[in-house]
NUKOLVO-657266 format. One record per residue (C-alpha): y, x, z; residue number from 1; residue in one letter. Coordinates in Angstrom, 3 decimals. Example, Ala and Ser with C-alpha at 12.3 -4.5 7.8 and 13.67 -1.06 7.14 Angstrom:
<nodes>
<node Y="-4.500" X="12.300" Z="7.800" num="1" residuo="a"/>
<node Y="-1.060" X="13.670" Z="7.140" num="2" residuo="s"/>
</nodes>
This chain:
<nodes>
<node Y="-53.427" X="10.141" Z="-28.436" num="1" residuo="m"/>
<node Y="-54.038" X="13.587" Z="-27.002" num="2" residuo="t"/>
<node Y="-57.686" X="14.349" Z="-27.596" num="3" residuo="r"/>
<node Y="-57.258" X="16.065" Z="-30.929" num="4" residuo="r"/>
<node Y="-54.148" X="18.073" Z="-30.177" num="5" residuo="l"/>
<node Y="-56.178" X="21.209" Z="-29.452" num="6" residuo="l"/>
<node Y="-56.411" X="21.763" Z="-33.199" num="7" residuo="s"/>
<node Y="-52.719" X="22.727" Z="-33.047" num="8" residuo="i"/>
<node Y="-53.907" X="26.059" Z="-31.711" num="9" residuo="a"/>
<node Y="-54.700" X="26.861" Z="-35.346" num="10" residuo="g"/>
<node Y="-50.963" X="27.318" Z="-35.866" num="11" residuo="l"/>
<node Y="-51.168" X="30.705" Z="-34.100" num="12" residuo="a"/>
<node Y="-49.740" X="33.481" Z="-36.191" num="13" residuo="f"/>
<node Y="-51.573" X="36.072" Z="-38.241" num="14" residuo="v"/>
<node Y="-49.554" X="39.081" Z="-37.207" num="15" residuo="l"/>
<node Y="-49.620" X="42.861" Z="-36.788" num="16" residuo="s"/>
<node Y="-52.555" X="44.338" Z="-38.704" num="17" residuo="p"/>
<node Y="-52.981" X="47.125" Z="-36.077" num="18" residuo="v"/>
<node Y="-53.585" X="44.611" Z="-33.280" num="19" residuo="a"/>
<node Y="-57.342" X="44.348" Z="-33.555" num="20" residuo="t"/>
<node Y="-59.333" X="44.292" Z="-30.285" num="21" residuo="p"/>
<node Y="-59.443" X="41.085" Z="-28.274" num="22" residuo="a"/>
<node Y="-56.894" X="40.432" Z="-25.561" num="23" residuo="f"/>
<node Y="-58.960" X="40.283" Z="-22.397" num="24" residuo="g"/>
<node Y="-56.713" X="38.543" Z="-19.885" num="25" residuo="q"/>
<node Y="-58.580" X="35.914" Z="-17.855" num="26" residuo="t"/>
<node Y="-55.666" X="33.964" Z="-16.386" num="27" residuo="s"/>
<node Y="-54.385" X="30.789" Z="-18.045" num="28" residuo="s"/>
<node Y="-50.924" X="30.847" Z="-16.534" num="29" residuo="h"/>
<node Y="-48.219" X="33.505" Z="-16.134" num="30" residuo="y"/>
<node Y="-44.724" X="33.525" Z="-14.670" num="31" residuo="r"/>
<node Y="-42.015" X="36.130" Z="-14.931" num="32" residuo="g"/>
<node Y="-38.535" X="36.915" Z="-16.176" num="33" residuo="a"/>
<node Y="-36.657" X="38.374" Z="-19.140" num="34" residuo="a"/>
<node Y="-33.299" X="40.173" Z="-19.300" num="35" residuo="r"/>
<node Y="-31.329" X="40.499" Z="-22.477" num="36" residuo="n"/>
<node Y="-29.715" X="43.930" Z="-22.881" num="37" residuo="s"/>
<node Y="-26.328" X="42.292" Z="-23.371" num="38" residuo="s"/>
<node Y="-26.711" X="40.177" Z="-20.188" num="39" residuo="m"/>
<node Y="-28.623" X="42.383" Z="-17.726" num="40" residuo="p"/>
<node Y="-27.352" X="40.463" Z="-14.697" num="41" residuo="h"/>
<node Y="-28.451" X="37.024" Z="-15.990" num="42" residuo="s"/>
<node Y="-32.265" X="36.963" Z="-16.036" num="43" residuo="p"/>
<node Y="-34.118" X="34.084" Z="-17.649" num="44" residuo="a"/>
<node Y="-37.402" X="32.658" Z="-16.387" num="45" residuo="t"/>
<node Y="-40.590" X="33.070" Z="-18.414" num="46" residuo="l"/>
<node Y="-43.659" X="30.843" Z="-18.165" num="47" residuo="e"/>
<node Y="-46.672" X="31.382" Z="-20.421" num="48" residuo="w"/>
<node Y="-49.345" X="28.663" Z="-20.480" num="49" residuo="s"/>
<node Y="-52.492" X="29.729" Z="-22.379" num="50" residuo="v"/>
<node Y="-54.280" X="26.940" Z="-24.235" num="51" residuo="f"/>
<node Y="-56.609" X="28.724" Z="-26.687" num="52" residuo="a"/>
<node Y="-58.614" X="31.962" Z="-26.921" num="53" residuo="r"/>
<node Y="-60.643" X="33.613" Z="-29.656" num="54" residuo="s"/>
<node Y="-62.233" X="37.011" Z="-30.281" num="55" residuo="d"/>
<node Y="-58.988" X="38.353" Z="-31.704" num="56" residuo="s"/>
<node Y="-56.157" X="36.619" Z="-29.869" num="57" residuo="q"/>
<node Y="-54.995" X="34.513" Z="-26.949" num="58" residuo="t"/>
<node Y="-52.556" X="31.700" Z="-27.737" num="59" residuo="t"/>
<node Y="-50.223" X="29.780" Z="-25.465" num="60" residuo="g"/>
<node Y="-46.770" X="28.300" Z="-25.022" num="61" residuo="w"/>
<node Y="-44.049" X="30.640" Z="-23.759" num="62" residuo="l"/>
<node Y="-41.198" X="28.740" Z="-22.108" num="63" residuo="a"/>
<node Y="-37.977" X="30.742" Z="-21.868" num="64" residuo="i"/>
<node Y="-35.356" X="29.474" Z="-19.450" num="65" residuo="g"/>
<node Y="-31.564" X="29.654" Z="-19.760" num="66" residuo="p"/>
<node Y="-29.398" X="31.492" Z="-20.528" num="67" residuo="p"/>
<node Y="-31.867" X="32.752" Z="-23.159" num="68" residuo="l"/>
<node Y="-33.578" X="30.715" Z="-25.887" num="69" residuo="k"/>
<node Y="-36.651" X="31.112" Z="-28.042" num="70" residuo="g"/>
<node Y="-39.459" X="29.072" Z="-26.435" num="71" residuo="s"/>
<node Y="-42.424" X="28.695" Z="-28.741" num="72" residuo="g"/>
<node Y="-46.107" X="29.197" Z="-29.505" num="73" residuo="v"/>
<node Y="-47.034" X="32.753" Z="-28.531" num="74" residuo="t"/>
<node Y="-50.042" X="34.788" Z="-29.643" num="75" residuo="a"/>
<node Y="-51.169" X="37.854" Z="-27.662" num="76" residuo="a"/>
<node Y="-53.184" X="40.804" Z="-28.988" num="77" residuo="f"/>
<node Y="-54.639" X="43.942" Z="-27.455" num="78" residuo="k"/>
<node Y="-53.204" X="46.886" Z="-29.355" num="79" residuo="q"/>
<node Y="-54.513" X="50.435" Z="-29.310" num="80" residuo="g"/>
<node Y="-55.742" X="51.452" Z="-25.838" num="81" residuo="g"/>
<node Y="-54.214" X="49.300" Z="-23.085" num="82" residuo="d"/>
<node Y="-51.099" X="48.005" Z="-24.840" num="83" residuo="s"/>
<node Y="-50.566" X="44.270" Z="-25.297" num="84" residuo="v"/>
<node Y="-48.364" X="42.666" Z="-27.935" num="85" residuo="v"/>
<node Y="-47.116" X="39.093" Z="-27.677" num="86" residuo="l"/>
<node Y="-45.500" X="37.457" Z="-30.692" num="87" residuo="v"/>
<node Y="-43.465" X="34.273" Z="-30.283" num="88" residuo="t"/>
<node Y="-42.496" X="31.978" Z="-33.127" num="89" residuo="g"/>
<node Y="-39.791" X="29.797" Z="-31.638" num="90" residuo="s"/>
<node Y="-38.950" X="26.317" Z="-32.882" num="91" residuo="s"/>
<node Y="-35.417" X="27.580" Z="-33.607" num="92" residuo="s"/>
<node Y="-36.770" X="30.077" Z="-36.163" num="93" residuo="g"/>
<node Y="-36.604" X="33.301" Z="-34.168" num="94" residuo="d"/>
<node Y="-39.571" X="35.679" Z="-34.056" num="95" residuo="t"/>
<node Y="-39.830" X="37.698" Z="-30.848" num="96" residuo="i"/>
<node Y="-42.156" X="40.645" Z="-30.215" num="97" residuo="v"/>
<node Y="-42.981" X="41.475" Z="-26.593" num="98" residuo="w"/>
<node Y="-44.715" X="44.813" Z="-25.964" num="99" residuo="v"/>
<node Y="-46.434" X="45.783" Z="-22.712" num="100" residuo="s"/>
<node Y="-47.928" X="49.287" Z="-22.375" num="101" residuo="p"/>
<node Y="-50.496" X="47.947" Z="-19.867" num="102" residuo="t"/>
<node Y="-52.888" X="44.994" Z="-19.890" num="103" residuo="s"/>
<node Y="-53.645" X="44.461" Z="-16.201" num="104" residuo="g"/>
<node Y="-52.898" X="41.370" Z="-14.127" num="105" residuo="g"/>
<node Y="-49.187" X="41.990" Z="-14.763" num="106" residuo="s"/>
<node Y="-47.506" X="42.563" Z="-18.105" num="107" residuo="l"/>
<node Y="-44.090" X="44.177" Z="-18.540" num="108" residuo="a"/>
<node Y="-42.117" X="46.078" Z="-21.132" num="109" residuo="g"/>
<node Y="-39.481" X="45.636" Z="-23.818" num="110" residuo="d"/>
<node Y="-38.919" X="42.825" Z="-26.295" num="111" residuo="y"/>
<node Y="-37.143" X="42.666" Z="-29.636" num="112" residuo="r"/>
<node Y="-36.120" X="39.728" Z="-31.815" num="113" residuo="i"/>
<node Y="-37.238" X="40.702" Z="-35.327" num="114" residuo="i"/>
<node Y="-36.332" X="37.513" Z="-37.211" num="115" residuo="g"/>
<node Y="-33.972" X="34.553" Z="-36.999" num="116" residuo="g"/>
<node Y="-30.322" X="34.113" Z="-36.061" num="117" residuo="q"/>
<node Y="-30.570" X="36.499" Z="-33.100" num="118" residuo="f"/>
<node Y="-32.472" X="39.248" Z="-34.949" num="119" residuo="a"/>
<node Y="-31.844" X="42.685" Z="-33.500" num="120" residuo="g"/>
<node Y="-31.356" X="41.622" Z="-29.884" num="121" residuo="e"/>
<node Y="-33.487" X="43.440" Z="-27.303" num="122" residuo="t"/>
<node Y="-34.278" X="43.314" Z="-23.604" num="123" residuo="g"/>
<node Y="-36.848" X="43.737" Z="-20.856" num="124" residuo="e"/>
<node Y="-39.488" X="41.328" Z="-19.660" num="125" residuo="w"/>
<node Y="-42.350" X="40.913" Z="-17.196" num="126" residuo="s"/>
<node Y="-45.158" X="38.424" Z="-16.580" num="127" residuo="l"/>
<node Y="-47.676" X="38.180" Z="-13.768" num="128" residuo="r"/>
<node Y="-50.785" X="36.040" Z="-13.468" num="129" residuo="a"/>
<node Y="-50.001" X="32.857" Z="-11.569" num="130" residuo="d"/>
<node Y="-53.043" X="30.867" Z="-10.351" num="131" residuo="p"/>
<node Y="-53.086" X="27.169" Z="-11.180" num="132" residuo="v"/>
<node Y="-55.278" X="24.373" Z="-9.875" num="133" residuo="a"/>
<node Y="-58.721" X="24.420" Z="-11.536" num="134" residuo="p"/>
<node Y="-59.650" X="21.721" Z="-14.026" num="135" residuo="t"/>
<node Y="-62.234" X="20.329" Z="-11.595" num="136" residuo="s"/>
<node Y="-59.491" X="19.603" Z="-9.049" num="137" residuo="l"/>
<node Y="-57.389" X="17.759" Z="-11.632" num="138" residuo="r"/>
<node Y="-60.451" X="15.744" Z="-12.684" num="139" residuo="v"/>
<node Y="-61.162" X="14.873" Z="-9.045" num="140" residuo="l"/>
<node Y="-57.550" X="13.762" Z="-8.585" num="141" residuo="a"/>
<node Y="-57.774" X="11.565" Z="-11.713" num="142" residuo="a"/>
<node Y="-61.002" X="10.023" Z="-10.421" num="143" residuo="g"/>
<node Y="-59.412" X="9.297" Z="-7.043" num="144" residuo="l"/>
<node Y="-56.409" X="7.778" Z="-8.814" num="145" residuo="f"/>
<node Y="-58.707" X="5.386" Z="-10.702" num="146" residuo="g"/>
<node Y="-60.680" X="4.481" Z="-7.570" num="147" residuo="a"/>
<node Y="-57.524" X="3.827" Z="-5.530" num="148" residuo="i"/>
<node Y="-56.090" X="1.524" Z="-8.211" num="149" residuo="v"/>
<node Y="-59.372" X="-0.431" Z="-8.368" num="150" residuo="v"/>
<node Y="-59.367" X="-0.769" Z="-4.564" num="151" residuo="a"/>
<node Y="-55.790" X="-2.091" Z="-4.685" num="152" residuo="l"/>
<node Y="-56.732" X="-4.563" Z="-7.433" num="153" residuo="i"/>
<node Y="-59.618" X="-5.831" Z="-5.319" num="154" residuo="y"/>
<node Y="-57.519" X="-6.207" Z="-2.177" num="155" residuo="r"/>
<node Y="-54.787" X="-8.056" Z="-4.063" num="156" residuo="l"/>
<node Y="-57.416" X="-10.294" Z="-5.694" num="157" residuo="a"/>
<node Y="-58.888" X="-11.163" Z="-2.281" num="158" residuo="r"/>
<node Y="-55.443" X="-12.047" Z="-0.984" num="159" residuo="a"/>
<node Y="-54.642" X="-14.290" Z="-3.964" num="160" residuo="l"/>
<node Y="-58.045" X="-15.993" Z="-4.234" num="161" residuo="t"/>
<node Y="-57.280" X="-19.004" Z="-1.940" num="162" residuo="p"/>
<node Y="-54.031" X="-19.706" Z="-3.752" num="163" residuo="r"/>
<node Y="-55.763" X="-19.410" Z="-7.150" num="164" residuo="f"/>
<node Y="-58.442" X="-21.946" Z="-6.232" num="165" residuo="w"/>
<node Y="-55.952" X="-24.396" Z="-4.743" num="166" residuo="r"/>
<node Y="-54.188" X="-24.363" Z="-8.125" num="167" residuo="w"/>
<node Y="-57.405" X="-24.370" Z="-10.180" num="168" residuo="r"/>
<node Y="-59.038" X="-27.289" Z="-8.340" num="169" residuo="l"/>
<node Y="-55.907" X="-29.406" Z="-8.036" num="170" residuo="a"/>
<node Y="-56.280" X="-31.258" Z="-11.343" num="171" residuo="s"/>
<node Y="-58.700" X="-34.249" Z="-11.403" num="172" residuo="p"/>
<node Y="-61.292" X="-34.343" Z="-14.178" num="173" residuo="v"/>
<node Y="-64.015" X="-36.493" Z="-15.740" num="174" residuo="t"/>
<node Y="-67.513" X="-35.679" Z="-16.974" num="175" residuo="t"/>
<node Y="-69.035" X="-35.966" Z="-20.462" num="176" residuo="k"/>
<node Y="-72.797" X="-35.991" Z="-20.026" num="177" residuo="d"/>
<node Y="-72.753" X="-32.367" Z="-18.861" num="178" residuo="m"/>
<node Y="-74.206" X="-31.291" Z="-15.568" num="179" residuo="k"/>
<node Y="-72.729" X="-28.808" Z="-13.166" num="180" residuo="v"/>
<node Y="-76.040" X="-26.964" Z="-13.121" num="181" residuo="g"/>
<node Y="-75.652" X="-26.050" Z="-16.787" num="182" residuo="n"/>
<node Y="-72.332" X="-24.371" Z="-16.068" num="183" residuo="l"/>
<node Y="-73.452" X="-22.520" Z="-12.967" num="184" residuo="d"/>
<node Y="-75.343" X="-19.826" Z="-14.886" num="185" residuo="s"/>
<node Y="-74.271" X="-16.672" Z="-16.707" num="186" residuo="i"/>
<node Y="-74.417" X="-17.968" Z="-20.249" num="187" residuo="s"/>
<node Y="-72.072" X="-18.965" Z="-23.022" num="188" residuo="g"/>
<node Y="-68.849" X="-16.971" Z="-23.190" num="189" residuo="w"/>
<node Y="-69.391" X="-15.633" Z="-19.686" num="190" residuo="l"/>
<node Y="-72.584" X="-13.906" Z="-20.838" num="191" residuo="a"/>
<node Y="-70.680" X="-12.494" Z="-23.795" num="192" residuo="f"/>
<node Y="-68.058" X="-11.123" Z="-21.388" num="193" residuo="l"/>
<node Y="-70.755" X="-9.505" Z="-19.226" num="194" residuo="v"/>
<node Y="-72.620" X="-7.881" Z="-22.120" num="195" residuo="f"/>
<node Y="-69.363" X="-6.755" Z="-23.716" num="196" residuo="g"/>
<node Y="-68.235" X="-5.005" Z="-20.559" num="197" residuo="n"/>
<node Y="-71.643" X="-3.396" Z="-20.096" num="198" residuo="v"/>
<node Y="-71.256" X="-1.949" Z="-23.604" num="199" residuo="a"/>
<node Y="-67.732" X="-0.743" Z="-22.795" num="200" residuo="v"/>
<node Y="-69.027" X="0.873" Z="-19.616" num="201" residuo="g"/>
<node Y="-71.726" X="2.743" Z="-21.530" num="202" residuo="i"/>
<node Y="-69.124" X="3.944" Z="-24.039" num="203" residuo="y"/>
<node Y="-66.849" X="5.142" Z="-21.230" num="204" residuo="l"/>
<node Y="-69.726" X="7.081" Z="-19.669" num="205" residuo="l"/>
<node Y="-70.600" X="8.653" Z="-23.025" num="206" residuo="a"/>
<node Y="-67.008" X="9.791" Z="-23.646" num="207" residuo="t"/>
<node Y="-66.154" X="10.942" Z="-20.139" num="208" residuo="i"/>
<node Y="-66.602" X="14.606" Z="-21.093" num="209" residuo="g"/>
<node Y="-64.118" X="14.284" Z="-23.946" num="210" residuo="e"/>
<node Y="-61.531" X="12.821" Z="-21.588" num="211" residuo="n"/>
<node Y="-62.116" X="15.471" Z="-18.946" num="212" residuo="v"/>
<node Y="-61.341" X="18.168" Z="-21.542" num="213" residuo="k"/>
<node Y="-57.782" X="16.874" Z="-21.785" num="214" residuo="t"/>
<node Y="-57.223" X="18.174" Z="-18.260" num="215" residuo="l"/>
<node Y="-58.387" X="21.643" Z="-19.314" num="216" residuo="g"/>
<node Y="-57.031" X="23.463" Z="-22.362" num="217" residuo="d"/>
<node Y="-54.961" X="20.475" Z="-23.472" num="218" residuo="t"/>
<node Y="-53.328" X="20.498" Z="-20.025" num="219" residuo="w"/>
<node Y="-52.021" X="23.981" Z="-20.776" num="220" residuo="m"/>
<node Y="-50.933" X="22.924" Z="-24.264" num="221" residuo="l"/>
<node Y="-48.963" X="20.096" Z="-22.640" num="222" residuo="a"/>
<node Y="-46.575" X="22.680" Z="-21.188" num="223" residuo="a"/>
<node Y="-44.707" X="22.368" Z="-24.500" num="224" residuo="m"/>
<node Y="-43.250" X="18.996" Z="-23.566" num="225" residuo="i"/>
<node Y="-41.902" X="17.809" Z="-20.191" num="226" residuo="p"/>
<node Y="-43.804" X="14.728" Z="-19.052" num="227" residuo="g"/>
<node Y="-46.770" X="15.356" Z="-21.349" num="228" residuo="f"/>
<node Y="-49.040" X="16.313" Z="-18.443" num="229" residuo="r"/>
<node Y="-48.270" X="13.069" Z="-16.637" num="230" residuo="a"/>
<node Y="-49.513" X="11.154" Z="-19.691" num="231" residuo="v"/>
<node Y="-52.704" X="13.253" Z="-19.822" num="232" residuo="l"/>
<node Y="-53.370" X="12.616" Z="-16.145" num="233" residuo="f"/>
<node Y="-52.778" X="8.874" Z="-16.410" num="234" residuo="i"/>
<node Y="-54.984" X="8.594" Z="-19.513" num="235" residuo="e"/>
<node Y="-57.883" X="10.317" Z="-17.760" num="236" residuo="t"/>
<node Y="-57.246" X="8.378" Z="-14.550" num="237" residuo="g"/>
<node Y="-57.362" X="5.085" Z="-16.459" num="238" residuo="v"/>
<node Y="-60.695" X="6.161" Z="-17.974" num="239" residuo="h"/>
<node Y="-62.128" X="6.386" Z="-14.448" num="240" residuo="f"/>
<node Y="-60.277" X="3.207" Z="-13.474" num="241" residuo="l"/>
<node Y="-61.999" X="1.293" Z="-16.269" num="242" residuo="q"/>
<node Y="-65.415" X="2.616" Z="-15.275" num="243" residuo="l"/>
<node Y="-64.991" X="1.648" Z="-11.631" num="244" residuo="a"/>
<node Y="-63.129" X="-1.547" Z="-12.465" num="245" residuo="g"/>
<node Y="-65.822" X="-2.868" Z="-14.795" num="246" residuo="i"/>
<node Y="-68.554" X="-2.039" Z="-12.275" num="247" residuo="l"/>
<node Y="-66.803" X="-3.916" Z="-9.455" num="248" residuo="v"/>
<node Y="-66.011" X="-6.832" Z="-11.758" num="249" residuo="g"/>
<node Y="-69.625" X="-7.191" Z="-12.940" num="250" residuo="l"/>
<node Y="-70.884" X="-7.150" Z="-9.342" num="251" residuo="v"/>
<node Y="-68.467" X="-9.973" Z="-8.490" num="252" residuo="l"/>
<node Y="-69.718" X="-11.984" Z="-11.477" num="253" residuo="i"/>
<node Y="-73.379" X="-11.482" Z="-10.573" num="254" residuo="l"/>
<node Y="-72.667" X="-12.538" Z="-6.981" num="255" residuo="r"/>
<node Y="-70.711" X="-15.581" Z="-8.166" num="256" residuo="a"/>
<node Y="-67.858" X="-14.450" Z="-5.906" num="257" residuo="s"/>
<node Y="-64.795" X="-16.715" Z="-5.737" num="258" residuo="p"/>
<node Y="-62.752" X="-13.492" Z="-6.006" num="259" residuo="t"/>
<node Y="-64.081" X="-12.762" Z="-9.516" num="260" residuo="a"/>
<node Y="-61.429" X="-14.732" Z="-11.478" num="261" residuo="p"/>
<node Y="-58.429" X="-13.268" Z="-9.639" num="262" residuo="t"/>
<node Y="-59.951" X="-9.781" Z="-9.763" num="263" residuo="y"/>
<node Y="-60.440" X="-9.879" Z="-13.535" num="264" residuo="w"/>
<node Y="-57.013" X="-11.400" Z="-14.115" num="265" residuo="l"/>
<node Y="-55.314" X="-8.604" Z="-12.164" num="266" residuo="i"/>
<node Y="-57.527" X="-5.963" Z="-13.779" num="267" residuo="y"/>
<node Y="-56.584" X="-7.174" Z="-17.275" num="268" residuo="y"/>
<node Y="-52.903" X="-7.284" Z="-16.303" num="269" residuo="a"/>
<node Y="-53.117" X="-3.610" Z="-15.245" num="270" residuo="v"/>
<node Y="-54.773" X="-2.746" Z="-18.562" num="271" residuo="m"/>
<node Y="-52.000" X="-4.466" Z="-20.517" num="272" residuo="i"/>
<node Y="-49.332" X="-2.574" Z="-18.559" num="273" residuo="v"/>
<node Y="-51.152" X="0.699" Z="-19.276" num="274" residuo="y"/>
<node Y="-51.423" X="-0.089" Z="-22.993" num="275" residuo="v"/>
<node Y="-47.692" X="-0.674" Z="-23.332" num="276" residuo="f"/>
<node Y="-46.995" X="2.523" Z="-21.399" num="277" residuo="y"/>
<node Y="-49.329" X="4.633" Z="-23.543" num="278" residuo="d"/>
<node Y="-48.341" X="3.105" Z="-26.884" num="279" residuo="v"/>
<node Y="-44.678" X="3.589" Z="-26.021" num="280" residuo="g"/>
<node Y="-45.233" X="7.244" Z="-25.162" num="281" residuo="a"/>
<node Y="-47.082" X="8.198" Z="-28.373" num="282" residuo="v"/>
<node Y="-44.199" X="8.212" Z="-30.900" num="283" residuo="p"/>
<node Y="-41.866" X="10.078" Z="-28.544" num="284" residuo="g"/>
<node Y="-44.351" X="12.815" Z="-27.719" num="285" residuo="f"/>
<node Y="-45.401" X="13.210" Z="-31.355" num="286" residuo="q"/>
<node Y="-41.778" X="13.734" Z="-32.408" num="287" residuo="t"/>
<node Y="-41.090" X="16.158" Z="-29.575" num="288" residuo="r"/>
<node Y="-44.310" X="18.066" Z="-30.267" num="289" residuo="l"/>
<node Y="-43.369" X="18.523" Z="-33.923" num="290" residuo="e"/>
<node Y="-39.902" X="19.689" Z="-32.861" num="291" residuo="a"/>
<node Y="-41.419" X="22.208" Z="-30.422" num="292" residuo="a"/>
<node Y="-43.789" X="23.554" Z="-33.059" num="293" residuo="l"/>
<node Y="-41.189" X="23.570" Z="-35.799" num="294" residuo="g"/>
<node Y="-43.657" X="21.896" Z="-38.167" num="295" residuo="t"/>
<node Y="-45.295" X="18.544" Z="-38.863" num="296" residuo="s"/>
<node Y="-48.645" X="17.681" Z="-37.330" num="297" residuo="l"/>
<node Y="-51.752" X="17.964" Z="-39.443" num="298" residuo="e"/>
<node Y="-52.924" X="14.704" Z="-41.097" num="299" residuo="p"/>
<node Y="-55.974" X="14.499" Z="-38.809" num="300" residuo="e"/>
<node Y="-53.737" X="14.715" Z="-35.744" num="301" residuo="d"/>
<node Y="-51.523" X="11.893" Z="-37.019" num="302" residuo="v"/>
<node Y="-54.636" X="9.900" Z="-37.889" num="303" residuo="s"/>
<node Y="-56.029" X="10.453" Z="-34.386" num="304" residuo="g"/>
<node Y="-52.778" X="9.232" Z="-32.860" num="305" residuo="t"/>
<node Y="-52.821" X="6.098" Z="-35.033" num="306" residuo="a"/>
<node Y="-56.460" X="5.457" Z="-34.099" num="307" residuo="s"/>
<node Y="-55.664" X="5.719" Z="-30.395" num="308" residuo="a"/>
<node Y="-52.777" X="3.299" Z="-30.843" num="309" residuo="k"/>
<node Y="-54.967" X="0.718" Z="-32.585" num="310" residuo="s"/>
<node Y="-57.565" X="1.104" Z="-29.825" num="311" residuo="q"/>
<node Y="-54.919" X="0.415" Z="-27.220" num="312" residuo="n"/>
<node Y="-53.678" X="-2.657" Z="-29.052" num="313" residuo="l"/>
<node Y="-57.233" X="-4.016" Z="-29.275" num="314" residuo="r"/>
<node Y="-57.590" X="-3.454" Z="-25.533" num="315" residuo="l"/>
<node Y="-54.411" X="-5.433" Z="-24.878" num="316" residuo="a"/>
<node Y="-55.515" X="-8.251" Z="-27.211" num="317" residuo="f"/>
<node Y="-58.940" X="-8.530" Z="-25.554" num="318" residuo="n"/>
<node Y="-57.333" X="-8.487" Z="-22.117" num="319" residuo="a"/>
<node Y="-55.046" X="-11.379" Z="-23.090" num="320" residuo="a"/>
<node Y="-57.908" X="-13.437" Z="-24.581" num="321" residuo="i"/>
<node Y="-60.217" X="-12.966" Z="-21.597" num="322" residuo="w"/>
<node Y="-57.397" X="-13.660" Z="-19.160" num="323" residuo="s"/>
<node Y="-57.022" X="-17.054" Z="-20.821" num="324" residuo="w"/>
<node Y="-60.773" X="-17.604" Z="-20.439" num="325" residuo="y"/>
<node Y="-60.672" X="-16.890" Z="-16.676" num="326" residuo="w"/>
<node Y="-57.752" X="-19.284" Z="-16.315" num="327" residuo="l"/>
<node Y="-59.124" X="-22.222" Z="-18.350" num="328" residuo="r"/>
<node Y="-62.940" X="-22.027" Z="-18.532" num="329" residuo="s"/>
<node Y="-64.863" X="-24.874" Z="-16.885" num="330" residuo="h"/>
<node Y="-67.820" X="-22.551" Z="-16.337" num="331" residuo="r"/>
<node Y="-65.548" X="-20.303" Z="-14.280" num="332" residuo="v"/>
<node Y="-64.439" X="-23.321" Z="-12.273" num="333" residuo="r"/>
<node Y="-68.003" X="-24.404" Z="-11.531" num="334" residuo="v"/>
<node Y="-69.690" X="-21.031" Z="-10.983" num="335" residuo="r"/>
<node Y="-67.030" X="-19.259" Z="-8.945" num="336" residuo="f"/>
<node Y="-65.324" X="-22.047" Z="-6.997" num="337" residuo="a"/>
<node Y="-65.633" X="-21.664" Z="-3.203" num="338" residuo="p"/>
<node Y="-68.759" X="-23.455" Z="-1.924" num="339" residuo="r"/>
<node Y="-66.741" X="-25.693" Z="0.354" num="340" residuo="n"/>
<node Y="-64.750" X="-27.119" Z="-2.575" num="341" residuo="s"/>
<node Y="-65.564" X="-30.440" Z="-4.215" num="342" residuo="e"/>
<node Y="-67.052" X="-29.347" Z="-7.524" num="343" residuo="v"/>
<node Y="-69.614" X="-32.039" Z="-8.323" num="344" residuo="t"/>
<node Y="-71.381" X="-33.520" Z="-11.293" num="345" residuo="v"/>
<node Y="-68.337" X="-35.752" Z="-11.669" num="346" residuo="n"/>
<node Y="-66.095" X="-32.717" Z="-12.116" num="347" residuo="a"/>
<node Y="-64.045" X="-32.580" Z="-15.349" num="348" residuo="p"/>
<node Y="-65.729" X="-31.038" Z="-18.402" num="349" residuo="i"/>
<node Y="-62.961" X="-31.136" Z="-21.005" num="350" residuo="i"/>
<node Y="-62.469" X="-28.854" Z="-23.997" num="351" residuo="g"/>
<node Y="-65.709" X="-26.854" Z="-23.640" num="352" residuo="e"/>
<node Y="-68.464" X="-28.876" Z="-25.388" num="353" residuo="p"/>
<node Y="-70.627" X="-25.760" Z="-25.866" num="354" residuo="s"/>
<node Y="-70.992" X="-25.273" Z="-22.104" num="355" residuo="g"/>
<node Y="-69.167" X="-21.929" Z="-22.246" num="356" residuo="a"/>
</nodes>
């Protein structure tokens, strides 16, 4: 959903022909205040989150707190010697110019609304660099989130394993010229499951850099919408969760662990919950993002969102299908049943003539 949203930075304004040299600020986050000339005793908070830089401008989201309005995408330029000009195009239609005579770690000066319903209003403002956690720390936190969830899945699976096998081995069965030895190997649909998850794991490794980027510049872009950063964090955390989860699950399969069925069932249930969460969040955030920008998303952004949604739905479908396999497969019953259980050649082999 979020990986292509950085292209929205192209909506930055082409403004002020005298603002030519690059704006050289290094910080990605600023906090401060603004005072309207008509309400000098009621300051409003300012928060500028930078999400894109180029040779000619720095672009970010300027959030303006009450009692003032005018939050919007803001482009900053170095003008003349040390002066800095910020230009905000708010979603309400106002255009605000913020001028600072200096370009150090702190910015301050006067602002004027030059377009929109509040055109002509003026005031004072200030911003100072405000350190934020580095991207590496957010990535580490997402990785820990994924690892902790996998550990919880495993512990819950271990706890539920005895109950699962009491239910699974309760029904009597008959044999149809098939031997238990044929079902005790990794073949049939179980082999397909293993190879499929190996392929998914390789894909997740190959795309890990793309996901990590969402906790960088896109993290700052997410300041536009409350709750957007939580979605970014969970999406990246689930990426790590899948990597670790598949690895643990494959080890359990190779070791023929009795915990394997319950582990995979819980893992797939978590994936289905995540899919419904992410799919449900996409339309709401897309609408709110368009409202914040005051324009519709580009076709490629809409296409990327639709592609992510279809990917999620495929994930949920596969999780449901393979959950059914772990619940009903005779190979699962033979290969993973506890060694002290009575799974013999006379065990039931019904509904799986291919040995899968």
